[in-house]
C-alpha positions in Angstrom: -59.0 52.5 9.6 -60.0 51.0 13.3 -63.0 52.9 15.4 -62.2 53.4 19.2 -65.3 50.9 19.8 -63.1 48.2 17.2 -60.5 47.6 19.6 -60.4 44.6 21.8 -62.1 44.6 25.2 -59.1 44.1 27.5 -61.0 41.4 29.8 -60.6 39.3 26.2 -57.2 40.3 24.8 -56.5 36.3 24.9 -59.3 35.4 23.2 -60.0 35.9 19.2 -63.4 37.6 19.2 -64.0 40.8 17.4 -66.1 43.8 19.4 -68.4 43.8 16.6 -69.2 42.8 12.8 -66.8 45.6 11.3 -64.0 45.3 9.2 -61.8 47.4 11.9 -63.0 45.3 14.4 -61.8 42.4 13.1 -58.3 43.7 12.2 -57.8 45.0 15.4 -58.7 41.4 16.7 -56.0 39.9 14.3 -53.6 42.3 15.0 -53.6 41.8 19.1 -53.7 37.8 18.4 -50.1 38.8 16.0 -48.6 41.0 18.6 -49.5 38.2 21.7 -47.6 35.7 19.6 -44.8 38.3 19.1 -44.3 38.8 22.9 -45.2 35.4 23.8 -42.2 34.0 21.1 -39.4 37.1 22.4 -40.0 36.1 25.7 -39.2 32.0 24.7 -36.3 33.0 22.8 -35.4 35.0 25.7 -35.6 32.7 28.2 -34.1 30.0 25.3 -30.9 32.7 25.4 -30.4 33.2 29.1 -30.3 28.8 29.5 -27.7 28.8 26.3 -26.0 31.7 28.7 -26.0 29.9 31.8 -24.6 26.2 30.0 -21.6 28.6 28.4 -23.4 27.8 24.8 -24.1 31.3 23.2 -21.5 31.9 20.6 -22.4 35.9 20.7 -22.5 38.1 23.4 -25.7 38.4 25.5 -27.0 42.0 24.3 -26.6 40.9 20.7 -28.3 38.0 20.9 -31.4 40.0 22.8 -31.1 42.6 20.1 -31.1 40.3 17.2 -34.4 38.2 18.8 -35.5 42.1 19.3 -35.1 42.4 15.3 -36.3 39.2 14.3 -40.1 38.7 12.0 -42.2 35.7 13.6 -41.2 32.9 11.1 -37.2 33.9 11.8 -38.5 33.7 16.2 -40.0 29.8 14.9 -36.9 28.9 13.0 -33.9 29.9 15.8 -36.2 29.3 19.2 -36.3 25.6 17.7 -32.5 25.3 16.7 -31.8 26.6 19.9 -34.2 24.8 21.6 -32.1 21.6 20.4 -28.5 22.6 20.4 -30.0 23.4 24.9 -31.2 19.6 24.6 -28.2 18.1 23.0 -26.2 20.0 25.2 -28.2 18.1 28.8 -29.1 15.0 27.0 -26.7 11.8 28.0 -24.3 10.6 25.9 -24.8 7.0 24.8 -23.0 4.8 26.6 -20.7 2.0 24.6 -21.5 -1.6 25.2 -19.6 -4.0 26.9 -18.5 -7.0 25.0 
């Protein structure tokens, strides 16, 4: 059970600091860190979706991609984000030039 005094201080939200020595404080701290990671990952994924859309590389409808990101667990966010970043980088990288003989 998490008590009111176990919840993280809003000024220290990004710091992994428990507000007291109780188990509830440590659980609240870990939960807040996971939520912060997921929020950041979902924001990054939305930016990647937008970049792919602007390059006409998005293979699904925009709203479907955003809905999918909203439902993904953290591990899938990481994998999908990596693949989307690779797709975006491959589309923007220069093609190798052929050597002249």
